[in-house]
C-alpha positions in Angstrom: 109.7 69.2 117.0 106.3 70.6 116.8 105.0 70.9 113.2 104.3 74.5 111.8 103.3 75.8 108.5 106.2 76.9 106.4 107.4 80.3 106.0 105.5 81.6 102.9 108.5 83.1 100.8 109.5 80.0 99.0 112.4 80.3 96.5 111.3 77.9 93.6 113.7 76.0 91.4 113.5 78.4 88.8 114.4 81.3 91.2 117.4 79.2 92.3 118.7 78.7 88.9 118.6 82.4 88.1 119.6 84.0 91.4 123.0 85.7 91.3 123.9 84.5 94.7 123.4 80.9 96.0 121.8 81.4 99.4 120.1 78.9 102.0 116.4 79.4 102.6 115.6 80.0 106.3 114.1 77.2 108.6 110.5 77.9 107.8 111.1 77.9 104.2 113.2 74.7 104.4 110.3 72.8 106.3 107.9 73.9 103.3 110.3 72.6 100.9 110.3 69.3 102.7 106.6 69.3 102.9 106.4 69.8 99.2 108.8 66.9 98.5 105.9 64.5 99.8 103.7 65.5 97.1 103.7 64.3 93.6 101.3 66.8 91.9 101.3 70.1 90.3 98.5 72.8 89.4 98.8 75.2 86.4 96.8 78.5 86.6 96.1 80.1 83.3 95.2 83.8 82.2 96.1 86.5 79.8 98.5 89.1 81.5 100.8 89.8 84.4 98.6 90.7 87.2 95.6 88.5 86.1 96.6 85.6 88.2 94.7 84.8 91.6 97.8 85.3 93.8 95.8 84.5 97.1 95.0 81.0 95.3 98.5 80.3 94.3 100.1 81.3 97.6 97.6 79.0 99.3 98.5 76.1 97.1 102.2 76.4 97.6 102.3 77.3 101.2 99.4 75.7 102.8 98.6 72.8 100.7 102.3 72.4 99.9 102.0 71.5 96.2 103.9 73.0 93.4 101.9 75.7 91.2 102.5 77.8 88.3 101.0 80.6 86.6 100.8 80.7 82.7 100.5 84.3 81.4 99.8 84.2 77.7 101.3 87.5 77.3 103.9 89.6 79.1 101.9 92.8 79.2 103.3 94.7 76.3 100.1 96.5 75.4 99.5 98.0 78.8 100.2 101.3 80.3 103.2 102.4 82.3 102.7 104.5 85.4 106.7 104.5 86.0 108.0 105.8 82.9 108.0 106.1 79.0 108.6 102.5 78.2 106.1 100.9 75.8 105.5 97.7 74.0 108.3 95.2 74.3 110.2 97.3 76.9 107.1 97.6 78.9 106.7 93.8 78.5 110.2 93.2 79.9 109.4 95.2 82.9 106.2 93.5 83.4 107.8 90.0 83.1 110.4 90.7 85.8 107.6 92.2 88.1 105.8 88.9 87.8 108.9 87.0 88.5 109.3 89.1 91.7 105.8 88.4 92.7 106.4 84.7 92.2 109.4 85.0 94.6 107.1 86.1 97.3 104.0 83.8 96.9 106.2 80.8 95.9 104.6 79.7 92.5 106.5 79.2 89.2 106.1 81.2 86.0 105.5 80.5 82.5 104.6 82.5 79.1 103.5 81.9 75.7 104.8 83.7 72.5 101.6 85.9 72.3 102.1 89.5 72.0 99.8 91.8 74.0 98.8 94.2 71.3 96.5 96.3 73.6 92.8 96.2 74.8 90.5 93.8 73.0 86.9 93.9 73.5 86.1 90.3 72.4 87.9 87.1 71.7 86.8 87.4 68.0 89.1 90.5 67.6 91.8 88.8 69.7 92.0 85.9 67.4 92.3 88.2 64.4 95.7 89.2 66.0 96.7 85.9 67.6 97.3 82.5 65.7 94.9 80.4 67.8 96.3 77.0 66.8 99.9 78.4 67.4 99.0 79.7 70.9 97.1 76.4 71.6 100.3 74.7 70.8 102.2 76.7 73.2 99.8 76.0 76.0 99.9 72.3 75.1 103.8 72.5 75.5 103.7 73.9 79.0 101.1 71.4 80.1 103.3 68.5 78.7 106.6 70.2 80.2 105.0 71.0 83.6 102.5 68.0 83.9 100.0 69.5 86.0 97.1 67.3 87.4 94.7 70.3 87.7 94.4 73.4 85.3 92.6 76.4 86.5 91.4 79.3 84.5 91.1 82.8 85.9 88.5 83.9 83.2 85.3 82.5 81.5 85.5 82.0 77.7 82.7 84.6 76.9 81.9 88.3 77.6 82.0 87.8 81.4 85.7 88.0 81.0 85.7 91.8 80.3 88.6 91.7 77.8 89.1 89.7 74.6 92.5 88.5 75.8 90.8 87.3 79.1 88.3 85.1 77.2 90.8 83.9 74.8 93.1 82.6 77.7 90.1 80.4 78.7 89.3 79.3 75.1 93.0 78.3 74.6 93.4 76.4 78.0 90.2 74.4 77.1 91.4 73.5 73.7 95.0 72.6 75.1 93.3 70.5 77.9 91.7 68.4 75.2 94.9 68.1 73.0 97.6 67.7 75.6 97.2 63.9 76.1 96.7 63.2 72.5 99.9 61.9 70.7 98.5 62.8 67.3 98.4 66.5 68.4 101.5 68.7 68.0 103.5 65.4 67.6 106.7 67.6 67.0 106.9 68.2 70.7 106.9 64.7 71.8 110.7 64.6 70.9 111.0 66.7 74.2 108.0 66.0 76.4 105.6 63.1 76.2 101.8 63.6 76.0 100.2 64.5 79.3 96.5 64.7 80.1 95.6 66.6 83.1 92.9 65.3 85.3 90.5 68.3 85.2 90.1 72.0 84.1 88.4 74.4 86.3 87.1 77.9 86.0 87.9 80.1 89.2 84.9 82.4 89.4 85.4 86.0 90.9 84.0 89.2 92.0 85.5 92.3 90.8 83.8 95.2 92.3 80.2 94.9 91.3 80.8 92.3 88.7 80.1 88.8 90.0 80.6 85.5 88.1 80.2 83.4 91.3 77.1 81.3 92.3 76.5 79.2 95.4 76.0 76.1 93.5 79.8 76.0 92.6 82.4 74.2 94.3 83.7 76.4 97.3 86.7 76.2 99.5 88.1 78.6 101.9 91.6 80.2 101.4 93.7 82.9 103.0 94.4 81.1 106.2 96.7 82.7 108.9 100.3 81.5 108.7 101.9 81.9 112.1 105.6 81.7 111.0 105.2 84.9 109.1 102.5 86.6 111.2 100.0 87.0 108.2 97.6 84.9 106.1 98.1 84.1 102.4 95.5 86.7 101.6 97.7 89.3 103.1 100.7 88.0 101.3 98.7 88.1 98.1 98.2 91.7 98.3 102.0 92.3 98.9 102.8 90.1 95.9 100.2 91.7 93.6 101.5 95.2 94.5 105.0 94.3 93.0 103.2 95.3 89.7 104.2 98.9 90.1 104.3 99.6 86.3 100.5 99.1 86.2 99.7 100.9 89.4 98.4 97.7 90.7 98.8 98.3 94.5 96.5 95.8 96.2 95.2 95.8 99.9 96.6 93.1 102.0 93.2 91.3 103.1 93.5 89.2 106.4 91.1 86.3 107.1 89.7 83.4 105.1 87.6 84.1 102.0 85.7 81.7 99.7 87.1 80.7 96.2 84.6 79.4 93.7 85.2 76.8 90.9 83.4 75.5 88.2 84.2 72.4 86.2 85.2 73.0 82.6 86.3 69.6 81.4 87.6 66.4 82.9 86.6 64.6 86.1 84.1 66.0 88.4 84.8 67.3 92.1 83.1 67.0 95.2 85.5 67.2 98.1 88.8 68.7 96.9 90.2 70.0 93.5 92.5 66.9 93.9 89.6 64.3 93.9 90.7 61.2 92.4 94.3 62.0 92.3 96.9 60.2 94.4 99.4 63.3 95.3 101.4 61.1 97.6 104.5 58.8 96.8 102.2 55.9 96.6 101.3 57.3 93.1 104.5 55.6 91.9 104.5 52.8 94.5 106.9 54.2 96.7 104.8 54.9 99.9 108.0 54.0 101.9 109.6 57.3 100.5 106.7 59.4 101.7 106.8 57.9 105.3 110.5 58.7 105.5 109.8 62.2 104.5 107.0 62.5 107.1 109.7 61.4 109.7 112.0 64.1 108.6 109.3 66.7 109.2 108.4 65.4 112.6 112.1 65.5 113.6 112.7 68.9 112.0 114.9 71.2 114.3 114.3 74.9 113.3 117.4 75.9 115.1 119.5 73.1 113.5 118.3 72.2 110.0 121.5 70.5 109.1 120.6 67.9 111.7 118.1 66.6 109.0 120.9 66.1 106.3 121.8 62.6 107.2 118.1 61.3 106.8 117.7 63.3 103.5 120.9 61.8 102.3 119.3 58.4 102.9 116.1 59.6 101.1 118.3 60.7 98.2 119.6 57.2 97.7 115.9 55.7 97.7 114.8 58.5 95.2 117.9 57.8 93.0 116.5 54.2 92.7 113.0 55.2 91.5 111.9 53.6 88.3 109.8 56.5 87.1 112.3 58.6 85.3 110.2 61.8 85.5 109.6 62.0 89.2 113.0 60.7 89.9 114.5 63.8 88.1 111.9 66.2 89.7 112.3 65.0 93.2 116.1 64.7 93.2 116.3 68.4 92.1 114.2 69.3 94.8 115.8 67.2 97.4 119.4 68.4 96.4 118.2 72.1 96.9 116.7 71.1 100.4 120.0 69.5 101.4 122.1 72.6 100.3 119.7 74.8 102.2 120.0 72.7 105.3 123.6 72.9 105.1 123.7 76.6 105.3 125.6 76.8 102.0 126.0 80.2 100.5 128.1 81.2 97.4 128.8 84.1 94.9 131.2 84.6 92.1 131.6 88.3 91.1 133.7 90.8 89.5 133.7 94.6 89.8 132.3 95.6 86.3 128.7 95.2 85.1 129.4 94.4 81.5 131.8 92.2 79.4 132.4 91.4 75.8 132.8 87.7 75.0 136.3 86.8 75.1 137.3 89.3 77.9 139.3 88.2 80.8 138.0 89.4 84.2 139.2 89.0 87.9 136.5 87.2 89.9 136.3 86.3 93.7 134.5 83.3 94.8 133.0 83.3 98.3 131.7 80.0 99.8 130.6 79.0 103.1 128.5 76.3 104.9 127.2 75.9 108.3 126.7 72.2 109.1 127.6 69.2 111.5 127.8 67.0 108.6 131.1 67.3 106.9 131.2 69.5 103.7 134.3 69.7 101.4 134.7 71.8 98.4 136.4 69.4 96.0 136.5 71.2 92.7 135.5 74.1 90.7 135.1 74.4 87.0 135.7 78.2 86.1 133.6 78.4 83.0 135.8 75.8 81.2 138.9 75.4 83.4 139.0 72.9 86.3 140.7 73.1 89.8 140.8 70.3 92.1 140.6 71.1 95.8 140.0 69.6 99.2 138.9 72.2 101.4 136.4 71.9 104.4 133.6 74.7 104.3 131.3 73.7 107.0 132.7 75.7 109.9 130.8 78.9 109.3 134.0 80.5 108.0 134.0 82.0 104.4 136.5 80.8 102.0 137.6 83.2 99.3 139.3 82.4 96.1 140.4 84.8 93.3 140.6 83.7 89.7 140.7 85.3 86.2 138.1 83.8 84.0 138.0 84.2 80.3 134.4 84.7 79.0 133.9 82.1 76.3 133.9 83.6 72.8 130.8 82.1 71.9 128.8 83.4 74.8 125.7 85.3 73.4 124.9 88.8 74.5 122.6 89.2 77.5 119.1 89.8 76.0 115.4 88.4 76.7 115.1 85.5 74.0 111.8 86.6 72.7 113.4 89.9 71.8 116.4 88.5 70.0 114.8 88.1 66.8 112.4 90.3 64.7 108.7 89.2 65.2 107.3 87.1 62.4 104.1 88.9 62.7 102.5 91.5 65.0 100.7 88.9 67.2 103.7 86.6 68.1 107.2 86.8 69.3 109.9 84.8 67.5 111.4 82.0 69.7 114.9 81.2 68.7 114.7 77.7 70.2 111.9 75.4 70.9 113.1 74.6 74.1 113.0 78.2 75.3 109.2 78.3 74.9 107.4 79.1 78.0 110.5 80.2 80.1 110.2 83.5 81.9 113.6 84.7 80.9 116.7 83.6 79.0 118.5 80.9 81.0 121.7 82.2 82.4 124.4 79.8 81.2 127.2 81.8 82.3 128.2 79.8 85.4 131.1 78.4 87.3 130.3 75.0 88.8 131.6 74.1 92.2 131.7 70.3 93.5 130.7 69.6 96.8 131.0 66.5 99.1 128.4 66.2 101.6 128.4 63.4 104.0 129.9 61.1 101.2 127.6 62.2 98.4 128.7 64.6 95.5 126.7 67.7 94.6 127.4 70.0 91.5 126.2 73.6 92.0 126.1 76.3 89.5 127.4 79.6 90.7 126.4 82.4 88.2 129.1 85.0 87.1 128.0 88.1 88.8 128.6 91.9 89.1 128.8 93.3 92.7 129.1 96.8 94.1 128.5 98.6 97.3 125.7 101.2 96.7 125.8 103.9 99.4 122.0 103.7 99.6 121.1 100.1 98.8 124.2 98.4 100.3 125.3 95.3 98.4 124.0 95.2 94.9 124.6 91.9 93.1 123.3 91.4 89.5 123.9 89.3 86.5 127.1 89.9 84.6 125.8 91.5 81.1 127.3 90.3 77.9 127.4 93.3 75.3 128.5 93.6 71.9 132.1 95.1 71.3 130.4 98.5 70.3 126.8 99.9 70.3 125.4 102.9 68.6 122.1 104.9 69.2 120.5 107.8 67.5 120.0 110.7 69.7 116.5 110.7 68.6 114.7 107.6 67.4 112.5 109.9 65.2 114.4 112.2 63.0 112.5 115.2 61.6 113.8 116.2 58.2 113.4 120.1 58.1 115.2 120.7 54.9 114.5 119.0 51.5 116.7 116.3 50.6 118.9 116.7 53.8 119.0 114.9 57.0 120.8 116.3 60.1 121.1 114.2 63.3 123.4 112.9 65.9 124.5 109.4 66.8 126.2 108.3 70.0 128.9 105.6 69.5 129.9 103.5 72.4 132.9 101.1 72.5 133.3 98.2 75.0 136.9 97.3 73.9 140.2 99.0 74.0 142.2 100.4 71.1 140.7 98.6 68.1 140.4 100.4 64.7 136.9 100.1 63.1 136.9 101.4 59.4 134.0 102.2 57.0 131.4 102.6 59.6 128.3 103.6 57.8 124.9 105.4 58.2 122.9 104.1 55.4 119.5 105.8 54.3 117.9 104.9 51.0 121.3 103.6 49.7 123.0 106.7 50.4 126.1 106.0 52.6 127.9 108.3 54.8 131.4 106.9 55.9 133.7 107.8 58.7 136.5 106.1 60.9 136.2 105.5 64.4 138.9 104.3 67.0 137.5 102.5 69.7 138.4 103.5 73.3 136.6 101.3 76.0 133.6 103.1 78.0 134.0 106.4 75.9 131.0 107.6 74.2 131.5 109.5 70.8 129.0 112.0 69.5 128.9 112.0 65.9 127.1 114.7 63.7 125.6 113.1 60.7 124.5 115.0 57.6 123.1 112.7 54.5 121.9 114.4 51.4 118.9 112.1 50.3 117.3 112.3 46.7 113.8 111.0 48.0 112.3 114.2 49.2 108.9 113.0 50.2 109.4 109.4 51.5 109.4 108.3 55.0 111.9 105.6 55.9 114.1 103.8 58.3 117.6 105.1 58.7 119.9 102.1 59.6 123.5 101.8 60.9 125.6 98.9 59.6 129.3 98.1 59.3 130.0 97.5 55.6 131.8 94.2 55.2 134.1 94.8 52.3 137.0 92.4 51.8 139.4 95.2 52.8 138.3 95.7 56.1 136.0 92.9 57.3 138.3 91.8 60.0 138.6 95.1 61.7 135.2 96.2 60.8 133.0 93.4 61.8 134.9 90.9 63.6 136.1 91.0 67.2 137.5 87.7 68.8 135.7 85.7 66.2 132.3 87.4 66.7 130.8 89.0 63.8 128.4 92.0 64.0 127.3 92.9 60.6 124.7 95.3 62.1 125.3 97.6 65.0 122.6 97.5 67.7 121.3 100.0 70.2 121.6 98.9 73.9 118.7 99.8 76.0 119.0 99.7 80.0 115.8 99.7 82.2 116.6 100.4 85.9 114.0 100.7 88.6 114.5 100.0 92.2 112.0 97.1 92.5 113.8 95.2 89.7 117.2 94.1 88.5 118.9 96.1 85.7 117.2 94.8 82.4 118.9 94.9 79.2 117.8 94.6 75.5 118.8 95.5 72.1 117.4 96.9 69.0 118.8 97.5 65.5 120.4 101.0 65.4 118.0 102.8 63.3 115.8 105.9 63.5 112.7 106.8 61.6 112.9 109.8 59.3 109.9 112.0 58.6 109.5 115.1 56.6 108.3 118.3 58.6 105.2 119.0 56.7 103.2 120.7 59.6 103.0 124.1 60.8 102.9 125.4 64.6 102.4 128.9 65.5 103.1 128.2 69.4 106.8 128.6 70.1 107.3 128.4 73.9 105.7 125.4 75.7 105.4 124.4 79.4 105.0 120.8 80.2 103.6 119.1 83.4 105.2 115.6 84.0 103.0 112.8 84.1 103.6 109.0 84.2 106.0 109.1 81.2 105.9 109.9 77.5 108.1 111.1 74.8 106.4 114.4 74.4 109.2 116.8 75.7 111.6 115.2 73.5 109.6 115.3 70.4 108.5 118.8 70.9 112.1 120.1 71.2 113.2 118.2 68.3 110.3 119.8 66.5 111.8 123.2 67.0 109.8 124.2 70.1 111.2 125.6 73.3 109.9 123.3 76.1 110.3 124.0 79.9 109.2 121.3 82.5 107.2 123.0 85.0 108.1 122.7 88.7 106.3 123.7 92.0 107.9 127.3 91.8 106.2 127.8 88.4 102.8 126.9 89.8 102.4 129.8 92.6 101.0 132.3 90.4 99.3 132.0 87.0 101.2 135.3 85.9 104.5 133.3 86.0 103.2 131.1 83.2 102.0 133.8 80.8 105.3 133.5 78.7 104.2 130.1 77.5 102.1 129.9 74.1 100.7 126.7 75.4 100.9 124.4 78.4 100.5 120.5 77.9 100.2 117.9 80.5 101.7 114.5 80.4 99.7 111.2 80.5 97.9 110.5 83.6 99.4 113.5 85.3 96.3 113.9 87.7 96.8 110.2 88.6 100.5 110.3 89.6 101.2 114.1 90.6 99.3 114.7 93.7 100.0 118.4 93.7 97.7 118.8 90.9 95.0 119.4 93.2 96.9 122.8 93.9 98.3 123.4 90.4 95.2 122.9 88.5 93.5 126.1 89.7 96.7 128.0 88.6 96.8 126.2 85.3 92.8 127.1 84.8 93.7 130.8 85.5 96.6 130.7 83.0 94.2 129.6 80.4 91.5 132.3 81.5 94.1 134.9 81.2 94.7 133.9 77.5 96.8 130.9 77.5 96.3 127.4 75.8 96.0 124.4 78.2 96.2 121.0 76.8 95.4 118.0 78.9 96.1 114.3 77.9 94.3 111.5 79.2 93.9 110.3 82.9 92.4 107.3 84.2 89.8 106.6 86.9 92.1 105.1 89.5 93.6 107.3 92.2 92.9 110.8 90.8 94.2 113.6 93.0 91.4 115.5 92.1 88.0 115.3 90.1 88.1 118.8 88.9 90.2 118.2 86.0 88.6 121.0 83.7 87.5 124.5 84.2 84.0 123.2 83.8 82.7 119.8 85.0 83.1 116.4 83.0 83.4 112.8 84.0 86.0 110.1 83.0 84.8 106.6 82.0 86.5 103.5 81.1 85.5 103.9 77.4 87.9 103.5 74.5 88.1 102.9 70.9 90.6 99.9 70.4 90.5 99.6 66.6 93.1 101.9 65.4 91.5 102.2 62.0 87.9 103.0 63.4 86.0 105.5 61.4 86.5 109.0 62.9 83.6 111.7 62.3 84.3 115.4 62.5 81.6 116.7 64.6 82.4 120.4 63.8 84.5 120.6 60.8 84.5 124.5 61.2 86.2 124.1 64.4 89.6 126.1 64.6 91.4 122.7 65.9 90.6 121.0 62.6 91.7 124.0 60.5 94.6 126.0 61.8 97.3 126.1 61.2 97.0 122.5 59.7 93.8 121.4 57.7 92.8 118.2 59.4 91.2 115.6 57.1 90.5 111.9 57.3 94.0 111.0 55.8 95.4 112.2 59.2 93.7 109.3 60.9 95.4 106.6 58.8 98.1 104.6 60.0 97.6 104.9 63.6 98.8 102.1 65.9 97.2 100.0 68.7 94.2 102.3 69.4 92.5 105.6 68.8 92.2 106.5 72.5 91.3 105.4 75.9 89.5 106.5 79.3 87.1 108.8 77.1 84.9 111.5 78.8 81.2 110.2 78.9 79.4 113.3 80.4 80.4 116.9 80.1 79.3 120.4 80.6 77.5 122.1 77.6 80.2 124.7 77.4 82.3 122.0 75.9 82.4 121.2 72.3 83.1 117.5 71.4 85.3 117.6 68.3 85.1 113.8 67.2 82.8 110.9 66.9 84.2 107.2 66.7 83.4 103.7 67.8 84.7 100.2 67.6 82.8 98.1 65.1 79.2 97.0 66.5 79.5 99.6 69.5 77.8 102.7 70.0 79.3 105.9 68.9 81.6 107.8 71.3 82.1 111.7 71.4 84.2 112.0 74.4 87.7 111.6 72.8 88.4 115.2 72.6 86.6 118.2 74.4 87.3 121.8 73.6 86.1 125.1 75.2 87.0 128.7 75.1 87.8 129.7 78.9 88.1 133.4 79.5 90.5 134.9 76.9 92.1 131.5 76.5 91.5 127.8 75.4 91.0 124.4 77.2 91.4 121.1 75.5 90.9 117.7 77.1 92.0 114.9 74.7 91.9 111.1 75.5 93.6 110.3 71.9 96.6 108.2 72.3 99.2 110.7 71.3 101.5 108.9 73.6 101.7 106.0 71.2 101.2 107.9 67.9 104.1 110.5 68.4 106.9 107.9 68.9 105.5 105.9 66.0 105.9 109.1 63.8 102.3 109.4 62.9 102.1 112.6 61.1 98.5 113.0 61.3 98.5 112.9 65.1 101.5 115.3 65.1 99.5 117.7 62.8 96.4 117.5 65.2 98.7 118.0 68.2 100.3 121.3 66.7 96.7 122.4 66.1 96.0 122.0 69.7 99.1 123.8 70.8 98.5 126.6 68.3 95.0 127.2 68.7 95.5 130.5 70.8 98.2 132.0 68.5 
């Protein structure tokens, strides 16, 4: 058959291991997998965040050069902004992790992470390394280099101010330091128990042009990428746009650019380059003295039949025997894994093992259905199944394109851990690092799914063991089949209806909790809500999948103290068996289950201790009825309602006439409302009229990207990518007499203590003289900025534009930010 370039959507080994169905690649993909089998080399790309990577280059390496490539992102993007919803911090990092994994499914590269926490925008690497442990993260990068064994390491950013972000520059600094240490057995010797020292050949800086910012020069090493791939009808540059656009939470939609474009490289360390980034590296089987295997793989490629990929199985089985005899243990293991997947794909093998419920408790017995099928001229038999601990011997031919179905009740092993991201399973040791419960998990994009059954196949006389994940499957009337990982949950969960509890009366806390049981008819005694050692007890009878709303009232002697209210099960000797033990699993603390569900991602689950922050209501607000305009997602509505205000979410019908809005004391817009709500171009004139008629309009920050209109205020002002990232930066009151700083709450410097992550972002930099700037602030060593908050009287009413990060401060229970917000809402009352 005529050789063609492979179909570009390559299912990597990592993807195969975590997919909920085992499915064959198509013929174009299989051809690409065989082409990669020829090459004994890898490339590691290093940057700081999800969406930092050069997707076009990764796609080119995997699908045109047919080599394995991976992206190492130092962080999971926890400190970014979320255009899809209200998730912040670790929850946003979980979303961005899986967006990155979906992108890798498209471009074909693999994915790694370090333990670094994305703490938000950082203007230089000096600031970054105040938060990050440089040696710890160097060790993490060394770990990935030793595990993955790349010959070439490529950095997205330079180690200086040209990087544009402290995290970016730090990624280059850490990569260069790790490059020097990875091959040194005296460095991080504790890692050698798992992986030997490994020295990459060279490390490069992949220079870039971002808009008007250019780090390239014509004396750099250059190579064209983006080549057209006939099998998919697009070039890798076009695919890169599709892959990068999966980063939906960041609003990172990217154009698909056809045609070749030049990539620029500068040597950072290691051997020089003249002709190729692989100069001086034998990437063929001759590298380990087995040129014969490479020739046989080439022959399979020449004879490959796209209509009958199974015709390659006999030759591939012979190659399998030869690879099994390779003396180099590393490449023997790597290439056998690759080849076994290729053979399965050539056979047309498909398998799924599913139940009809999405969640289970360890120890549950669930009915499962196994479907297996293969399409191959080479005989394939199903000879055994290990049902998560119980073996069944079989002898069923499955190669006739006829599906075999087997029903079986499976007991979930009692030691099965709950399904959660491994990096969120323990408290952080410090704000800059996630806790890694097991060294071998370091670098992995997600927790390995070890809840599998194993089927044993006999293909042409050779045996294959294939992991089939225990899954949940349903038919969705819109999406069709939905197949996801079976999620393991605790026997019970609890959540406060509000994570921030406002204590309105001295010495008394009133709140509600929602208790959810995942088991049947088990009694649990002495369930406690504990606040400052004051305990509230009650009994609960567990009924599966029923929520119980429990009103809680606790008298607390500490009138002025803020604290965390936690839920636990008191393990007294009288009731420890019922209270804390279910099928030999002990849960001394109850947890809150969090589910994240977006159409472009699988259902994501994580847990946090069931607790709420309690703060005293020591602010005043003269506004009573508030209108809210939805933005990209914040917690403003829930907070304002809990604070005792009446809040309506405004819709299209409300925006037809300003007179319809006069019932509101104030209207506040959600973050990035002008970015995500395209009707704002029609709504804003109505809102301005509302203010002119005597109302108060408070607008939270917007970004420069994709504004529905630039006429954001009643008078002109301009947004800029200006921010103050030091959360403790000094704040100067430019007009201490201004009503925003005095009514109904007196704002002082104490109100700017204890802020989290940042002061604000996307400040204004130019404004009409009719606006009054309220604050001046700056990061250390930078010029003072006055564009965080603008105020103006407008007609009979008031207009405020603020870039202060209320969306971070309010969920954190920062009372200074709350007092300032209440003044903004009350300015017209």
